Structures are given as structure tokens and as C-alpha cells.
PAKEKOL-161705 format. One record per residue (C-alpha): residue in three letters; x negated, y, z. Coordinates in steps of 0.001 Angstrom, whole numbers, plus 500000, padded with zeros to 6 digits. Each point is the difference from the previous one (the first is absolute). Layout:
+-----+--------+--------+--------+
:   r :     c1 :     c2 :     c3 :
+-----+--------+--------+--------+
: ALA :      X :      Y :      Z :
...
+-----+--------+--------+--------+
END
This chain:
+-----+--------+--------+--------+
:   r :     c1 :     c2 :     c3 :
+-----+--------+--------+--------+
: MET : 469616 : 545236 : 468933 :
: SER : 496693 : 499244 : 500913 :
: ASN : 498465 : 496008 : 500577 :
: SER : 500266 : 500149 : 503401 :
: GLN : 503883 : 500578 : 499934 :
: SER : 500491 : 497883 : 497453 :
: PRO : 501331 : 496151 : 500921 :
: ASP : 497427 : 497240 : 499079 :
: PRO : 501722 : 497866 : 497582 :
: GLU : 498412 : 497428 : 500899 :
: ARG : 500797 : 500134 : 503400 :
: ARG : 503543 : 500707 : 499161 :
: VAL : 500355 : 496736 : 497930 :
: VAL : 498419 : 497942 : 503048 :
: ASP : 502639 : 501567 : 502180 :
: GLU : 502928 : 499151 : 497674 :
: ASP : 498491 : 496091 : 499575 :
: LEU : 499771 : 500021 : 503916 :
: GLY : 503769 : 501735 : 500204 :
: ASP : 501046 : 497098 : 497697 :
: LEU : 498314 : 497107 : 501735 :
: PHE : 501586 : 501012 : 503221 :
: GLU : 503297 : 500108 : 498439 :
: GLU : 500066 : 496992 : 498029 :
: ALA : 498102 : 497825 : 502582 :
: PRO : 501407 : 496845 : 501006 :
: VAL : 499622 : 500337 : 503481 :
: ALA : 501915 : 502864 : 502047 :
: TYR : 497764 : 502500 : 501069 :
: VAL : 501246 : 503307 : 502027 :
: HIS : 498743 : 503094 : 501069 :
: GLU : 501392 : 501853 : 503348 :
: ASP : 499302 : 502467 : 502413 :
: MET : 499373 : 499218 : 503883 :
: ASP : 503582 : 500156 : 500640 :
: THR : 500678 : 497706 : 497315 :
: ARG : 501808 : 501995 : 497393 :
: PHE : 499286 : 498885 : 496558 :
: ILE : 497846 : 502093 : 497943 :
: ARG : 499753 : 497608 : 496941 :
: ALA : 501338 : 496411 : 499257 :
: ASN : 499025 : 498029 : 496717 :
: ARG : 502723 : 497943 : 498187 :
: ALA : 499328 : 496716 : 502010 :
: ALA : 500366 : 501701 : 503392 :
: ARG : 503552 : 501670 : 498692 :
: GLU : 501273 : 496940 : 498540 :
: ILE : 499484 : 498120 : 503560 :
: LEU : 501371 : 502806 : 502229 :
: GLY : 502482 : 500910 : 497598 :
: ILE : 499474 : 503491 : 499578 :
: SER : 499886 : 502214 : 496947 :
: VAL : 497374 : 502356 : 498500 :
: GLU : 502066 : 502909 : 501319 :
: GLU : 500193 : 498407 : 503870 :
: VAL : 496626 : 499702 : 500360 :
: SER : 499088 : 503166 : 501584 :
: ARG : 503129 : 499748 : 502146 :
: THR : 499113 : 496896 : 501416 :
: SER : 498649 : 498850 : 503236 :
: GLY : 498011 : 497017 : 500417 :
: ILE : 501252 : 499353 : 503762 :
: SER : 503709 : 500594 : 498894 :
: LEU : 499812 : 496796 : 498253 :
: VAL : 498910 : 497773 : 502841 :
: VAL : 502645 : 497756 : 501358 :
: ASP : 501420 : 500928 : 503094 :
: THR : 498359 : 497337 : 502401 :
: PRO : 497590 : 500467 : 503128 :
: GLU : 497797 : 497499 : 498542 :
: ALA : 500002 : 502184 : 496536 :
: LYS : 499561 : 503247 : 501606 :
: GLN : 496872 : 498914 : 502293 :
: ASN : 498388 : 498472 : 496981 :
: VAL : 500352 : 503143 : 498043 :
: GLY : 499457 : 502094 : 502954 :
: ASP : 496460 : 498002 : 500707 :
: ALA : 498860 : 500449 : 496229 :
: LEU : 500579 : 503928 : 499952 :
: GLU : 498174 : 500420 : 502883 :
: ARG : 497151 : 497996 : 498566 :
: LEU : 499895 : 502026 : 496929 :
: ARG : 499934 : 503108 : 501762 :
: ILE : 497160 : 499295 : 501783 :
: GLY : 498404 : 499068 : 496591 :
: GLY : 500403 : 496251 : 500136 :
: ARG : 501920 : 497713 : 497152 :
: THR : 502486 : 497344 : 500228 :
: GLU : 499654 : 496881 : 498423 :
: HIS : 502320 : 497432 : 499080 :
: ARG : 502664 : 501106 : 502324 :
: VAL : 503686 : 498957 : 499094 :
: LEU : 502152 : 502689 : 500498 :
: GLU : 504279 : 499003 : 499818 :
: LEU : 501756 : 502784 : 497731 :
: ARG : 503544 : 501360 : 498667 :
: ARG : 499911 : 500739 : 496415 :
: ALA : 501193 : 503819 : 499942 :
: ASP : 502880 : 499049 : 497078 :
: ASN : 501624 : 497416 : 501501 :
: GLY : 498758 : 499321 : 503456 :
: GLU : 498962 : 496552 : 499008 :
: ARG : 497373 : 498530 : 502313 :
: ILE : 496692 : 499293 : 498084 :
: TRP : 496312 : 499051 : 501808 :
: VAL : 496913 : 501436 : 498730 :
: GLN : 496591 : 499426 : 500560 :
: TRP : 497954 : 503473 : 500767 :
: TRP : 496451 : 501264 : 499629 :
: SER : 499180 : 503586 : 501067 :
: LYS : 497171 : 502265 : 500220 :
: ALA : 499865 : 503387 : 500864 :
: ALA : 498601 : 502134 : 496982 :
: PRO : 496180 : 501690 : 500640 :
: SER : 501779 : 503691 : 500337 :
: GLY : 502023 : 498327 : 502991 :
: SER : 503435 : 501865 : 498569 :
: TYR : 501495 : 497053 : 498675 :
: ILE : 500449 : 496253 : 500259 :
: ARG : 499144 : 497776 : 497011 :
: SER : 502409 : 496787 : 499913 :
: MET : 500063 : 496914 : 498081 :
: PHE : 502726 : 497131 : 500579 :
: ILE : 501225 : 496649 : 498532 :
: ASP : 503816 : 499108 : 499922 :
: ILE : 499959 : 496458 : 502100 :
: THR : 503857 : 499895 : 500399 :
: GLN : 500585 : 496749 : 498423 :
: GLN : 497167 : 498177 : 501864 :
: VAL : 501283 : 501361 : 503474 :
: LEU : 503313 : 498918 : 499325 :
: LEU : 499013 : 496623 : 499137 :
: GLU : 497870 : 499980 : 502880 :
: GLN : 503195 : 500959 : 502133 :
: GLU : 502057 : 497152 : 498254 :
: ARG : 497260 : 497508 : 500830 :
: ALA : 499615 : 500976 : 503554 :
: ARG : 504270 : 499642 : 500070 :
: LEU : 499872 : 496571 : 498217 :
: LYS : 497189 : 498727 : 502692 :
: ALA : 501972 : 500956 : 502742 :
: GLN : 503052 : 498478 : 498559 :
: ASN : 498306 : 496960 : 499231 :
: VAL : 498548 : 499917 : 503866 :
: TYR : 503382 : 500252 : 501066 :
: LEU : 501604 : 497446 : 497839 :
: GLN : 497130 : 497392 : 500681 :
: GLU : 501451 : 500379 : 503540 :
: GLU : 503306 : 499345 : 499227 :
: ILE : 499499 : 497045 : 497854 :
: LYS : 498713 : 498243 : 503034 :
: SER : 503720 : 499431 : 501488 :
: ASP : 501874 : 498104 : 497535 :
: HIS : 503378 : 501855 : 499156 :
: ASN : 502335 : 497973 : 498115 :
: PHE : 503389 : 502021 : 500053 :
: GLU : 501527 : 497781 : 497089 :
: GLU : 500246 : 497426 : 503072 :
: ILE : 502846 : 502064 : 501517 :
: ILE : 502690 : 497499 : 500809 :
: GLY : 503298 : 500444 : 501001 :
: ALA : 503513 : 499580 : 498488 :
: THR : 501943 : 502308 : 502633 :
: ALA : 502360 : 502756 : 498817 :
: GLY : 497690 : 502313 : 501254 :
: LEU : 496736 : 499190 : 498609 :
: ALA : 501752 : 499331 : 496683 :
: SER : 501252 : 503484 : 500290 :
: VAL : 496611 : 501302 : 500639 :
: MET : 498269 : 498274 : 497166 :
: ALA : 502561 : 501332 : 497747 :
: LYS : 499017 : 503479 : 501156 :
: VAL : 496573 : 499429 : 499570 :
: THR : 500795 : 498575 : 496065 :
: ARG : 501684 : 503521 : 499443 :
: VAL : 497664 : 502070 : 501736 :
: ALA : 496519 : 498761 : 498944 :
: PRO : 499953 : 501047 : 496390 :
: THR : 500745 : 503809 : 500847 :
: ASP : 497691 : 502509 : 501566 :
: ALA : 502099 : 500516 : 502828 :
: SER : 498649 : 500636 : 503726 :
: VAL : 501196 : 496890 : 502224 :
: LEU : 500379 : 499997 : 503829 :
: ILE : 500393 : 496410 : 501509 :
: THR : 501396 : 499735 : 503633 :
: GLY : 499895 : 497080 : 502277 :
: GLU : 498496 : 498529 : 503127 :
: SER : 496390 : 499100 : 500574 :
: GLY : 499507 : 496479 : 498258 :
: THR : 503212 : 500167 : 497347 :
: GLY : 497610 : 500197 : 497017 :
: LYS : 500041 : 503476 : 499078 :
: GLU : 496692 : 499572 : 498383 :
: LEU : 501408 : 496938 : 498020 :
: ILE : 502439 : 502497 : 498608 :
: ALA : 497589 : 502388 : 499064 :
: ARG : 497637 : 497909 : 498320 :
: ALA : 502884 : 498313 : 498200 :
: LEU : 501081 : 503486 : 498972 :
: HIS : 496406 : 500540 : 498295 :
: SER : 499833 : 496527 : 498759 :
: ARG : 503685 : 500678 : 497590 :
: SER : 498395 : 503693 : 499127 :
: ALA : 498317 : 500973 : 496921 :
: ARG : 496913 : 500592 : 502392 :
: ALA : 499848 : 496268 : 500959 :
: GLU : 496040 : 500252 : 498467 :
: ARG : 499216 : 503004 : 502358 :
: PRO : 499121 : 500240 : 503567 :
: PHE : 502392 : 499547 : 502859 :
: ILE : 498300 : 501679 : 502841 :
: LYS : 501762 : 499537 : 503644 :
: VAL : 499474 : 502437 : 502818 :
: ASN : 501106 : 499417 : 503746 :
: CYS : 500803 : 503459 : 500849 :
: ALA : 500128 : 499238 : 503471 :
: ALA : 496667 : 498519 : 500373 :
: LEU : 498398 : 503429 : 498564 :
: PRO : 498197 : 502195 : 502778 :
: ILE : 502092 : 503173 : 499914 :
: SER : 497001 : 502068 : 499188 :
: LEU : 499026 : 498060 : 496622 :
: VAL : 503480 : 499545 : 498550 :
: GLU : 499803 : 502811 : 497665 :
: SER : 496428 : 498755 : 498938 :
: GLU : 501385 : 496281 : 499706 :
: LEU : 503007 : 501063 : 497706 :
: PHE : 498783 : 503049 : 497768 :
: GLY : 495963 : 499896 : 500364 :
: HIS : 497549 : 502797 : 500546 :
: GLU : 497411 : 501810 : 498627 :
: ARG : 496483 : 500107 : 501164 :
: GLY : 499698 : 502798 : 502531 :
: ALA : 503668 : 500208 : 500460 :
: PHE : 499367 : 499425 : 504140 :
: SER : 497465 : 499075 : 502281 :
: GLY : 498719 : 496448 : 499270 :
: ALA : 501302 : 500156 : 496218 :
: ILE : 496708 : 499354 : 498436 :
: GLN : 501378 : 498948 : 496567 :
: ARG : 503054 : 499751 : 498137 :
: ARG : 502356 : 497403 : 500869 :
: ILE : 502883 : 498486 : 497916 :
: GLY : 503325 : 499616 : 502079 :
: ARG : 502401 : 497148 : 499402 :
: PHE : 502528 : 501906 : 497695 :
: GLU : 497041 : 500655 : 497687 :
: LEU : 498808 : 495846 : 500124 :
: ALA : 503752 : 499352 : 498949 :
: HIS : 499701 : 501827 : 496582 :
: ASN : 502698 : 498738 : 498019 :
: GLY : 501155 : 497064 : 502505 :
: THR : 501935 : 499762 : 503255 :
: ILE : 499131 : 501460 : 503487 :
: PHE : 501963 : 498387 : 503226 :
: LEU : 499897 : 501995 : 502647 :
: ASP : 500843 : 497856 : 503293 :
: GLU : 501356 : 501784 : 502790 :
: ILE : 499985 : 503062 : 497953 :
: GLY : 502042 : 501607 : 503278 :
: GLU : 497241 : 499656 : 502479 :
: MET : 498198 : 502912 : 498055 :
: PRO : 499749 : 503108 : 501375 :
: MET : 502769 : 502597 : 498862 :
: ASP : 497736 : 502065 : 498089 :
: VAL : 498671 : 497406 : 497996 :
: GLN : 503430 : 498760 : 499275 :
: VAL : 500444 : 503386 : 498491 :
: LYS : 496946 : 499746 : 497792 :
: LEU : 501113 : 496456 : 498964 :
: LEU : 503492 : 501225 : 499404 :
: ARG : 498538 : 502680 : 497500 :
: VAL : 498081 : 497262 : 498147 :
: LEU : 503019 : 498037 : 499313 :
: GLN : 501804 : 503204 : 498744 :
: GLU : 497315 : 501751 : 497964 :
: HIS : 498134 : 496555 : 499154 :
: GLU : 496550 : 501805 : 500856 :
: PHE : 497817 : 500281 : 502967 :
: GLU : 496944 : 502124 : 501227 :
: ARG : 496673 : 498445 : 501288 :
: ILE : 499261 : 501621 : 503899 :
: GLY : 497634 : 502874 : 498754 :
: SER : 501352 : 500218 : 496442 :
: SER : 502212 : 502414 : 498605 :
: HIS : 500280 : 498238 : 496522 :
: PRO : 503063 : 497524 : 499917 :
: ILE : 499429 : 496602 : 498926 :
: ARG : 503267 : 498527 : 497971 :
: GLY : 500476 : 496637 : 498126 :
: ARG : 499003 : 498012 : 502809 :
: ALA : 502339 : 497580 : 501963 :
: CYS : 502294 : 502810 : 500356 :
: ARG : 500800 : 499993 : 496317 :
: GLY : 501397 : 496554 : 498114 :
: GLY : 499690 : 498088 : 503378 :
: HIS : 501939 : 499053 : 502910 :
: GLN : 499430 : 501524 : 503479 :
: SER : 501532 : 497320 : 502128 :
: GLY : 500087 : 500313 : 503832 :
: SER : 501789 : 498648 : 502910 :
: THR : 500899 : 501885 : 503230 :
: LYS : 502158 : 498843 : 502674 :
: LYS : 500613 : 503496 : 501436 :
: TYR : 501765 : 501111 : 496581 :
: ALA : 501758 : 497035 : 499246 :
+-----+--------+--------+--------+
END
């Protein structure tokens, strides 16, 4: 074999060292073609995305993006920029792990290779930071609501009466409050339905958690779902940012839906699913939210229509 055909030992060593650095780097690296099909991915990338070595060549980056308009638009804009020779920096992507579908967030940097035939990407996992920010936003919204509530004095312990009817109601409150049952409170306006709801909350294991009151009759029809369940950014015209709904604010607490019968029938159907399935979805999202007020809390409502 001639020297021109022999591999350069030093070059081979350098290539092996670079390969090791790529594989063992603490930061995730991926090479993908212009249609986002993976060419190679290092260990950190595989662990974040939930794929094995064998699955790398069968994985498409676009398939890991969550199915929301905002996420698709975000990735589409980035790819268009890369295809014309640009780069992306500090872009946040919301993805789903390939192995279990769990949502993750990454901060992504990409640049096309000099040949223009593939994309070189680097990303870091920022899921915990995003979840903390979301929880902080939820608590901030909850705090604003509770600050408004605290302006009015609700002393439900001052329910006074010795009639047989009131004694029967309070006995039911004492019996139901410690349970996870949903409660329907009926009665004419001014009979103290909210006081009974607050008494239920006060005597429950969730007394230290929020009590969220919603006057369903006062909500604009076009905003009922958004108020109750929240919405994602871009879910509809004017939705410029994510909104946390009343059910999410009542996390592990009690939500009191007053005049529930005044809501549109299609919303009542969705509300029934919340009560039955213990989960709901923000408008514009296909990701169900569990463990909020609809699990381990009371959904107390009042309506003359169903009385």
C-alpha cells in the first residue's frame, strides 16, 4: 500500500479524540439534516430526548416538538432561518421525550454546517427553570386574587341560627367537609350559599389552601372557558400570553362556582368532564392538567335552574 493510501496515524488519533469529546460532552450536541432527521447525537442529547443509540438515525427533530401552534411556529421560523444560512441563538423549545412523552424545555443554539448539508445544534435542559417560572406565575396570580378577596370580611363562623333546617345543613357540612366529594349548594339569592361553601372549605383538610369564588353569571360568554380553564399564548386572537384559569388557581383548595346554571351548555359539558375525570386543558393546549382543584378539592356550585 502506498503512503497516499495509508491513513495518517496522527489524523486518526485526532479524529478519535474529537469523537470522544463529542460523545462525552456535558452539553447536548446533535447533527441533523435540513429536514431535521438526526445524523448523530451525543450521550447528553440522547438522555435529554429519551432516545437510544439505535434510535438516533430514526429520529426526526420536528417529531419531538409539542403539538401547539406557538411551538410549531417557533421551530418553523428557526428552520427557515437556518436554511438560508442564518443561525438561532438562545431559542427556547418545548419538546416531548421520545420514550415517555414527558414535556421538556430546552434552550437551543443551531447553525448550518459550512457545506450547508446539515445543521449543527447544541442545547441544554432548562425544564426545571421553566416549571419554577410557571409555578411562580401561578402563585403570583393566586396572590393577586387572594389580596382582592381579603378586602372583604368573610366570617363564616358567625353563621347564627337554631332552627331545625339550619342545624340539618350544618350537620351535612360537618359530614361532607372532610371528604373529596363535589358539593351542589342550592338556594335562593341571599340565603348564604357562599357562607356554606366557605364553611365547607374551612372544615376541610384544605383550609390553608385557596378558596376561589367564580360568579359564572357575570362572566362574558366569550371568556367563560378562558376564565375557568386558562389559555395558551396564541390560542386565539388577543391571547398574547399564557393565562392561568380559576381551576388552576384553586390548586389543592376549593373552587366555588356560583350561578353555575347560567353558563352556556357546551361549557357545562366540559365542566362535567372536569368533575368526573379530575383533569382539564387550557384552551390551545392538548396537555391535560391534573391535581389542581379538581382533585382533592370541592367544586361547590349553586344554581336555581337545577334546584
